[in-house]
TIRO-2110 file (N, C-alpha, C; in Angstrom, 1 decimal):
// TIRO-2110
16.7, 6.1, -8.8, N, 1, A
15.8, 5.2, -8.3, CA, 1, A
16.4, 4.1, -7.4, C, 1, A
15.7, 3.7, -6.4, N, 2, A
16.3, 2.8, -5.4, CA, 2, A
16.3, 1.3, -6.0, C, 2, A
17.0, 0.5, -5.4, N, 3, A
17.1, -0.9, -5.8, CA, 3, A
16.2, -1.6, -4.8, C, 3, A
15.4, -2.6, -5.3, N, 4, A
14.5, -3.3, -4.4, CA, 4, A
15.2, -4.4, -3.7, C, 4, A
14.9, -4.7, -2.4, N, 5, A
14.0, -4.0, -1.6, CA, 5, A
14.6, -2.7, -1.0, C, 5, A
13.8, -1.7, -0.6, N, 6, A
14.3, -0.5, 0.0, CA, 6, A
13.3, 0.0, 1.0, C, 6, A
13.8, 0.6, 2.1, N, 7, A
13.0, 1.2, 3.1, CA, 7, A
12.8, 2.7, 2.8, C, 7, A
11.6, 3.1, 2.6, N, 8, A
11.3, 4.5, 2.3, CA, 8, A
11.6, 5.4, 3.5, C, 8, A
12.2, 6.5, 3.3, N, 9, A
12.4, 7.6, 4.3, CA, 9, A
11.6, 8.8, 4.0, C, 9, A
10.8, 8.8, 2.9, N, 10, A
9.9, 9.8, 2.5, CA, 10, A
9.1, 9.1, 1.4, C, 10, A
8.3, 9.9, 0.7, N, 11, A
7.5, 9.4, -0.4, CA, 11, A
8.2, 9.6, -1.7, C, 11, A
9.4, 10.1, -1.7, N, 12, A
10.2, 10.5, -2.9, CA, 12, A
10.2, 9.4, -3.9, C, 12, A
10.5, 8.1, -3.5, N, 13, A
10.7, 7.0, -4.5, CA, 13, A
9.5, 6.1, -4.5, C, 13, A
8.4, 6.5, -3.9, N, 14, A
7.2, 5.7, -3.9, CA, 14, A
6.5, 6.0, -5.3, C, 14, A
6.0, 4.9, -5.9, N, 15, A
5.3, 5.0, -7.1, CA, 15, A
4.2, 4.0, -7.2, C, 15, A
3.1, 4.3, -7.9, N, 16, A
2.0, 3.4, -8.1, CA, 16, A
2.4, 2.0, -8.5, C, 16, A
1.9, 1.0, -7.8, N, 17, A
2.2, -0.4, -8.2, CA, 17, A
3.2, -1.1, -7.3, C, 17, A
4.0, -0.3, -6.5, N, 18, A
4.9, -0.9, -5.6, CA, 18, A
4.1, -1.7, -4.5, C, 18, A
4.8, -2.7, -3.9, N, 19, A
4.1, -3.5, -2.9, CA, 19, A
5.1, -3.8, -1.8, C, 19, A
4.5, -4.1, -0.6, N, 20, A
5.3, -4.5, 0.6, CA, 20, A
4.5, -5.6, 1.4, C, 20, A
5.2, -6.3, 2.2, N, 21, A
4.6, -7.4, 3.0, CA, 21, A
4.0, -6.8, 4.3, C, 21, A
2.9, -7.4, 4.7, N, 22, A
2.3, -7.0, 6.0, CA, 22, A
2.4, -8.3, 6.9, C, 22, A
3.3, -8.4, 7.8, N, 23, A
3.4, -9.6, 8.6, CA, 23, A
2.2, -9.7, 9.5, C, 23, A
1.6, -10.9, 9.6, N, 24, A
0.4, -11.1, 10.4, CA, 24, A
0.8, -12.0, 11.6, C, 24, A
-0.1, -11.9, 12.6, N, 25, A
0.2, -12.6, 13.8, CA, 25, A
0.3, -14.1, 13.7, C, 25, A
-0.3, -14.7, 12.7, N, 26, A
-0.3, -16.1, 12.5, CA, 26, A
0.9, -16.6, 11.7, C, 26, A
1.8, -15.7, 11.4, N, 27, A
3.0, -16.0, 10.6, CA, 27, A
2.9, -15.9, 9.1, C, 27, A
1.6, -15.6, 8.6, N, 28, A
1.4, -15.4, 7.2, CA, 28, A
1.6, -13.9, 6.9, C, 28, A
1.4, -13.6, 5.6, N, 29, A
1.6, -12.2, 5.2, CA, 29, A
0.4, -11.7, 4.4, C, 29, A
0.1, -10.4, 4.6, N, 30, A
-0.8, -9.7, 3.7, CA, 30, A
0.1, -8.8, 2.8, C, 30, A
-0.6, -8.0, 2.0, N, 31, A
0.2, -7.2, 1.0, CA, 31, A
-0.4, -5.8, 0.9, C, 31, A
0.5, -4.8, 1.0, N, 32, A
0.1, -3.4, 0.8, CA, 32, A
0.6, -3.0, -0.5, C, 32, A
-0.2, -2.1, -1.2, N, 33, A
0.2, -1.6, -2.5, CA, 33, A
0.3, -0.1, -2.4, C, 33, A
1.2, 0.5, -3.1, N, 34, A
1.3, 2.0, -3.3, CA, 34, A
0.3, 2.2, -4.5, C, 34, A
-0.7, 3.0, -4.2, N, 35, A
-1.7, 3.3, -5.2, CA, 35, A
-1.4, 4.7, -5.9, C, 35, A
-0.9, 5.6, -5.2, N, 36, A
-0.6, 6.9, -5.7, CA, 36, A
0.3, 7.7, -4.8, C, 36, A
1.1, 8.6, -5.3, N, 37, A
1.9, 9.5, -4.4, CA, 37, A
2.2, 10.8, -5.2, C, 37, A
2.2, 11.9, -4.5, N, 38, A
2.0, 12.1, -3.1, CA, 38, A
0.5, 12.1, -2.8, C, 38, A
0.1, 12.2, -1.6, N, 39, A
-1.3, 12.2, -1.2, CA, 39, A
-1.9, 13.5, -0.6, C, 39, A
-1.0, 14.3, -0.1, N, 40, A
-1.5, 15.5, 0.7, CA, 40, A
-1.1, 16.8, 0.0, C, 40, A
-1.1, 16.8, -1.3, N, 41, A
-0.7, 18.0, -2.0, CA, 41, A
0.6, 17.9, -2.8, C, 41, A
0.8, 18.8, -3.7, N, 42, A
2.0, 18.8, -4.6, CA, 42, A
3.3, 18.8, -3.8, C, 42, A
3.4, 19.5, -2.7, N, 43, A
4.7, 19.6, -2.0, CA, 43, A
4.8, 18.6, -0.9, C, 43, A
3.9, 17.7, -0.8, N, 44, A
3.9, 16.6, 0.2, CA, 44, A
5.1, 15.7, 0.1, C, 44, A
5.8, 15.4, 1.1, N, 45, A
7.0, 14.5, 1.1, CA, 45, A
6.8, 13.3, 1.9, C, 45, A
5.6, 13.1, 2.6, N, 46, A
5.4, 12.0, 3.5, CA, 46, A
4.2, 11.1, 3.1, C, 46, A
3.3, 11.6, 2.4, N, 47, A
2.0, 10.9, 2.2, CA, 47, A
2.0, 10.1, 0.9, C, 47, A
1.2, 9.1, 0.9, N, 48, A
0.9, 8.3, -0.3, CA, 48, A
-0.5, 7.7, -0.1, C, 48, A
-1.1, 7.1, -1.2, N, 49, A
-2.3, 6.4, -1.1, CA, 49, A
-2.0, 4.9, -1.0, C, 49, A
-2.3, 4.3, 0.2, N, 50, A
-2.1, 2.9, 0.5, CA, 50, A
-3.3, 2.1, 0.1, C, 50, A
-3.0, 0.9, -0.4, N, 51, A
-4.1, 0.0, -0.8, CA, 51, A
-3.8, -1.4, -0.1, C, 51, A
-4.9, -2.0, 0.4, N, 52, A
-4.8, -3.3, 1.0, CA, 52, A
-5.2, -4.3, -0.1, C, 52, A
-4.3, -5.1, -0.5, N, 53, A
-4.5, -6.2, -1.5, CA, 53, A
-5.3, -7.3, -0.9, C, 53, A
-6.2, -7.9, -1.7, N, 54, A
-7.0, -9.0, -1.2, CA, 54, A
-6.1, -10.3, -1.4, C, 54, A
-5.1, -10.4, -0.7, N, 55, A
-4.1, -11.5, -0.8, CA, 55, A
-3.5, -11.8, 0.5, C, 55, A
-3.5, -13.1, 0.9, N, 56, A
-2.8, -13.6, 2.1, CA, 56, A
-2.0, -14.8, 1.6, C, 56, A
-0.7, -14.8, 2.1, N, 57, A
0.2, -15.9, 1.7, CA, 57, A
1.1, -16.3, 2.8, C, 57, A
1.7, -17.5, 2.7, N, 58, A
2.6, -18.0, 3.7, CA, 58, A
4.0, -17.5, 3.4, C, 58, A
4.3, -17.0, 2.2, N, 59, A
5.6, -16.4, 1.9, CA, 59, A
5.4, -14.9, 1.6, C, 59, A
6.5, -14.2, 1.5, N, 60, A
6.5, -12.8, 1.2, CA, 60, A
5.8, -12.6, -0.2, C, 60, A
5.0, -11.5, -0.4, N, 61, A
4.4, -11.3, -1.7, CA, 61, A
5.5, -11.1, -2.8, C, 61, A
5.2, -11.5, -4.0, N, 62, A
6.1, -11.2, -5.1, CA, 62, A
5.2, -10.7, -6.2, C, 62, A
5.8, -10.2, -7.3, N, 63, A
5.0, -9.7, -8.4, CA, 63, A
4.1, -10.8, -9.0, C, 63, A
4.6, -12.0, -9.0, N, 64, A
3.8, -13.1, -9.5, CA, 64, A
2.7, -13.5, -8.6, C, 64, A
2.9, -13.6, -7.3, N, 65, A
1.9, -14.1, -6.4, CA, 65, A
0.7, -13.1, -6.2, C, 65, A
1.0, -11.8, -6.4, N, 66, A
-0.1, -10.8, -6.2, CA, 66, A
-0.8, -10.5, -7.5, C, 66, A
-0.4, -11.2, -8.6, N, 67, A
-1.1, -10.9, -9.9, CA, 67, A
-2.6, -11.2, -9.7, C, 67, A
-3.4, -10.3, -10.2, N, 68, A
-4.8, -10.4, -10.2, CA, 68, A
-5.5, -10.2, -8.8, C, 68, A
-4.7, -9.9, -7.8, N, 69, A
-5.3, -9.7, -6.5, CA, 69, A
-6.0, -8.3, -6.5, C, 69, A
-7.2, -8.2, -6.0, N, 70, A
-7.9, -6.9, -6.0, CA, 70, A
-7.3, -6.1, -4.9, C, 70, A
-7.6, -4.8, -4.9, N, 71, A
-7.3, -3.9, -3.8, CA, 71, A
-8.6, -3.6, -3.1, C, 71, A
-8.7, -4.0, -1.9, N, 72, A
-10.0, -4.0, -1.2, CA, 72, A
-10.3, -2.6, -0.6, C, 72, A
-9.3, -2.0, -0.1, N, 73, A
-9.5, -0.7, 0.6, CA, 73, A
-8.3, 0.2, 0.2, C, 73, A
-8.6, 1.5, 0.2, N, 74, A
-7.5, 2.5, 0.0, CA, 74, A
-7.7, 3.7, 0.9, C, 74, A
-6.6, 4.3, 1.3, N, 75, A
-6.6, 5.5, 2.2, CA, 75, A
-5.3, 6.2, 2.1, C, 75, A
-5.4, 7.5, 2.4, N, 76, A
-4.1, 8.3, 2.5, CA, 76, A
-3.4, 7.8, 3.7, C, 76, A
-2.0, 7.8, 3.6, N, 77, A
-1.2, 7.3, 4.7, CA, 77, A
0.2, 8.0, 4.7, C, 77, A
0.9, 7.8, 5.8, N, 78, A
2.3, 8.3, 5.9, CA, 78, A
3.2, 7.2, 5.4, C, 78, A
4.4, 7.5, 4.9, N, 79, A
5.3, 6.5, 4.4, CA, 79, A
5.7, 5.5, 5.5, C, 79, A
5.5, 5.9, 6.8, N, 80, A
5.8, 5.0, 7.9, CA, 80, A
4.9, 3.8, 7.9, C, 80, A
3.8, 3.9, 7.2, N, 81, A
2.9, 2.7, 7.0, CA, 81, A
3.7, 1.6, 6.4, C, 81, A
4.7, 1.9, 5.6, N, 82, A
5.5, 0.8, 5.0, CA, 82, A
6.7, 0.5, 6.0, C, 82, A
7.4, 1.5, 6.4, N, 83, A
8.6, 1.3, 7.2, CA, 83, A
8.4, 0.7, 8.5, C, 83, A
7.2, 0.9, 9.1, N, 84, A
6.9, 0.4, 10.4, CA, 84, A
6.0, -0.9, 10.4, C, 84, A
5.6, -1.3, 9.2, N, 85, A
4.8, -2.6, 9.2, CA, 85, A
5.6, -3.7, 8.5, C, 85, A
5.8, -3.6, 7.2, N, 86, A
6.5, -4.7, 6.5, CA, 86, A
8.0, -4.3, 6.4, C, 86, A
8.3, -3.1, 6.5, N, 87, A
9.7, -2.7, 6.6, CA, 87, A
10.3, -2.2, 5.3, C, 87, A
9.9, -2.8, 4.1, N, 88, A
10.5, -2.4, 2.9, CA, 88, A
9.6, -2.6, 1.7, C, 88, A
9.8, -1.8, 0.7, N, 89, A
9.1, -2.0, -0.6, CA, 89, A
9.9, -3.1, -1.3, C, 89, A
9.1, -4.2, -1.7, N, 90, A
9.7, -5.4, -2.2, CA, 90, A
9.9, -5.4, -3.7, C, 90, A
9.0, -4.7, -4.4, N, 91, A
9.0, -4.7, -5.9, CA, 91, A
7.9, -3.8, -6.4, C, 91, A
7.6, -4.0, -7.7, N, 92, A
6.5, -3.2, -8.3, CA, 92, A
5.8, -4.1, -9.3, C, 92, A
4.5, -4.0, -9.4, N, 93, A
3.7, -4.6, -10.4, CA, 93, A
2.7, -3.5, -10.8, C, 93, A
2.8, -3.0, -12.1, N, 94, A
2.0, -1.9, -12.5, CA, 94, A
0.5, -2.2, -12.2, C, 94, A
-0.2, -1.2, -11.7, N, 95, A
-1.6, -1.4, -11.4, CA, 95, A
-2.5, -1.7, -12.6, C, 95, A
-2.1, -1.2, -13.7, N, 96, A
-2.9, -1.5, -14.9, CA, 96, A
-3.0, -2.9, -15.3, C, 96, A
-1.9, -3.7, -15.0, N, 97, A
-1.9, -5.1, -15.3, CA, 97, A
-3.1, -5.9, -14.6, C, 97, A
-3.5, -5.4, -13.5, N, 98, A
-4.6, -6.0, -12.7, CA, 98, A
-5.9, -5.2, -12.8, C, 98, A
-5.9, -4.2, -13.6, N, 99, A
-7.1, -3.3, -13.7, CA, 99, A
-7.4, -2.5, -12.4, C, 99, A
-6.4, -2.2, -11.7, N, 100, A
-6.5, -1.4, -10.5, CA, 100, A
-6.4, 0.1, -10.7, C, 100, A
-7.2, 0.9, -10.0, N, 101, A
-7.3, 2.3, -10.2, CA, 101, A
-7.2, 2.9, -8.8, C, 101, A
-6.3, 3.9, -8.6, N, 102, A
-6.2, 4.6, -7.4, CA, 102, A
-7.3, 5.6, -7.2, C, 102, A
-7.6, 5.8, -5.9, N, 103, A
-8.5, 6.9, -5.6, CA, 103, A
-7.8, 8.2, -5.9, C, 103, A
-8.5, 9.3, -6.2, N, 104, A
-7.9, 10.5, -6.5, CA, 104, A
-7.6, 11.3, -5.2, C, 104, A
-6.4, 11.4, -4.8, N, 105, A
-6.1, 12.0, -3.5, CA, 105, A
-6.3, 13.5, -3.5, C, 105, A
-6.5, 14.1, -4.7, N, 106, A
-6.6, 15.5, -4.8, CA, 106, A
-8.1, 15.9, -5.2, C, 106, A
-9.0, 15.0, -5.0, N, 107, A
-10.4, 15.2, -5.2, CA, 107, A
-11.0, 16.0, -4.1, C, 107, A
-11.2, 17.3, -4.2, N, 108, A
-11.7, 18.1, -3.1, CA, 108, A
-13.1, 18.7, -3.4, C, 108, A
-13.8, 18.0, -4.3, N, 109, A
-15.2, 18.4, -4.6, CA, 109, A
-16.0, 18.3, -3.3, C, 109, A
-17.1, 19.1, -3.3, N, 110, A
-18.0, 19.0, -2.2, CA, 110, A
-18.6, 17.6, -2.0, C, 110, A
-18.5, 17.1, -0.8, N, 111, A
-19.0, 15.7, -0.6, CA, 111, A
-17.9, 14.7, -0.7, C, 111, A
-16.8, 15.0, -1.1, N, 112, A
-15.7, 14.0, -1.2, CA, 112, A
-15.3, 13.6, 0.2, C, 112, A
-15.0, 12.3, 0.3, N, 113, A
-14.6, 11.7, 1.6, CA, 113, A
-13.2, 11.1, 1.4, C, 113, A
-12.3, 11.5, 2.3, N, 114, A
-10.9, 10.9, 2.2, CA, 114, A
-10.6, 10.2, 3.5, C, 114, A
-10.3, 8.9, 3.4, N, 115, A
-9.9, 8.1, 4.5, CA, 115, A
-8.4, 8.4, 4.7, C, 115, A
-8.0, 8.5, 6.0, N, 116, A
-6.6, 8.6, 6.4, CA, 116, A
-6.3, 7.6, 7.4, C, 116, A
-5.3, 6.8, 7.2, N, 117, A
-5.0, 5.7, 8.1, CA, 117, A
-3.7, 6.0, 8.9, C, 117, A
-3.7, 5.6, 10.2, N, 118, A
-2.5, 5.6, 10.9, CA, 118, A
-1.6, 4.5, 10.4, C, 118, A
-0.4, 4.4, 10.8, N, 119, A
0.5, 3.4, 10.2, CA, 119, A
0.2, 2.0, 10.4, C, 119, A
-0.5, 1.7, 11.5, N, 120, A
-0.8, 0.3, 11.9, CA, 120, A
-2.2, -0.2, 11.3, C, 120, A
-3.0, 0.8, 10.8, N, 121, A
-4.3, 0.4, 10.4, CA, 121, A
-4.3, -0.6, 9.3, C, 121, A
-3.5, -0.5, 8.3, N, 122, A
-3.5, -1.5, 7.2, CA, 122, A
-3.2, -2.9, 7.7, C, 122, A
-2.3, -3.1, 8.7, N, 123, A
-2.1, -4.4, 9.3, CA, 123, A
-3.3, -4.9, 10.0, C, 123, A
-4.0, -4.0, 10.8, N, 124, A
-5.2, -4.4, 11.4, CA, 124, A
-6.3, -4.9, 10.4, C, 124, A
-6.4, -4.2, 9.3, N, 125, A
-7.4, -4.6, 8.3, CA, 125, A
-6.9, -5.9, 7.6, C, 125, A
-5.6, -6.2, 7.5, N, 126, A
-5.1, -7.4, 6.9, CA, 126, A
-5.4, -8.6, 7.8, C, 126, A
-5.3, -8.3, 9.1, N, 127, A
-5.6, -9.4, 10.1, CA, 127, A
-7.0, -9.8, 10.0, C, 127, A
-7.9, -8.9, 9.8, N, 128, A
-9.3, -9.2, 9.7, CA, 128, A
-9.6, -10.0, 8.4, C, 128, A
-8.9, -9.6, 7.3, N, 129, A
-9.0, -10.4, 6.0, CA, 129, A
-8.5, -11.8, 6.2, C, 129, A
-7.4, -12.0, 7.0, N, 130, A
-6.9, -13.3, 7.2, CA, 130, A
-7.8, -14.2, 8.0, C, 130, A
-8.7, -13.6, 8.8, N, 131, A
-9.6, -14.4, 9.6, CA, 131, A
-10.8, -14.9, 8.8, C, 131, A
-11.0, -14.4, 7.6, N, 132, A
-12.2, -14.8, 6.8, CA, 132, A
-12.0, -16.1, 6.2, C, 132, A
END
């Protein structure tokens, strides 16, 4: 297991509950959460389910500051969503502590819809959240 903080080079060490900072244009931060991994099948080495936390702060997110923050949106994403936005996984807060549940990335029933984000999408969504 890696020591926090760490920069992911695959989804190998990503696990539900981990979080990273999303630097915003106004100097504040949003927060991304790892909701599930892998996202694109059992042999997938790059995908995970990313969640945008309903949290904006003037300092980097910590386990304590993101406590009780809801996850507003979730989508499948590439590990570069972390390494090219906030840069590193800062820590972990188990999803269960906040009543958070990941979407099922392996739900392939008829009518299922799966969002897939490019690496910058979560930052764009966090910018919109910061404007509210």
